[in-house]
Steps between C-alpha positions, in 0.01 A plus 500: 500500500204346317736368236720331760203348681353366176832354391565345841158333520511381138845348549458359850173311455602272210851463641368379835272249327794368303722475809232322705406247231865431416617471860211288627452283193473127557282249315322422827407869544409580141125527564553729798729723294254494210219615729723771646610621156153502348352674805776762507471583131122513517516727806749735335296521182173542686633785714644687201184463294278596795712809572490606135122468493480691829701781337239509226733390221317389188625369170380642169418317180844589363662331800308179435585506129869563565510224763331255264738573212826512693400226744428265211830590335677449832354149528701389197811525720433140605644385168790744458747298706431183302735620224795466740666158555336366814820379666611863544223552754666247730850649495560664843496882489493504118131413507409829670638696203323273250165561669573873530571526127222276369219600737551800728667735251237469223201457733601811696502693172139394440402592855681835466305582185179412683584720801574793269135484396339400829664632818208445737504274804314173426612512137793267572271261687271495198798451267627198694150359536477483122847344492382248759192402299703449182767303685247281676336416168837394358641335814228443766635504856266659753763538772669770289193725475583708812853549362378702202260712704760565771757605240263758354357626829845544658599718205173689540597568861767739368239690302286525813775618735684735264345811352586625152789718624673227700429218256803387301434266213850349503425356844198326352725327248729356767208406724330322210789255470587473868144441621421259218812293564469485879135400483575244228777350713255452787243330278762286326623374837154421633330392177783317324752425773755702300711608799799729458717652776446865586854593394391407148135609516559856626763590234262358240229742618743792475628402154146461367412834656788672321417346164135591556605858567660513155202339329246713686684825422507415130134394488386801703674745265363325192152510651524873573615579147229282350239684709625836373488381139146376554397840636 
């Protein structure tokens, strides 16, 4: 039951934000939608972090080190897609597979390796905070800051709601891609005016989730084996 509740909440929240921003988008309402999106993401992140602290969850030095290393490596994903001809990103439906292959598949592998070493709630929030700092240094855009924190804290919600017995790592892989894509779609609509219909946006979230599942599974297994070799 905990697994189903965690999955439902983690899927519904970013999906609803994407539906609302896509459905209500209009240049005349962009500031209202921006305020709604920023407030919603901040509220979600704040509640998750507050609940984790209430539960007495603390991160160790190893968690901070792992987050710093893998978060910094993850931040290089900004440049991965630049090796692909740019016009492919504008081909309807094909673009979702290009992004899945160049970003979500390899980045999920990095995140999977990180999770294999740090499975605590708040660790994902820390991981994406480091990613946010690195990304903001390279491409400053303050409106995107809540996006990174919300991505990490929504993933952490699964760690909070599922105990070790009910926690399934493969779900984390799919959620990594699905949550990241749905939140990104909301911010791209509001921040850049990059509107896409829901019949294209929702399949894109699912495709990225599936590719992320593959990448996460690979990275998680590599991380586990590396940990055993280290021991």
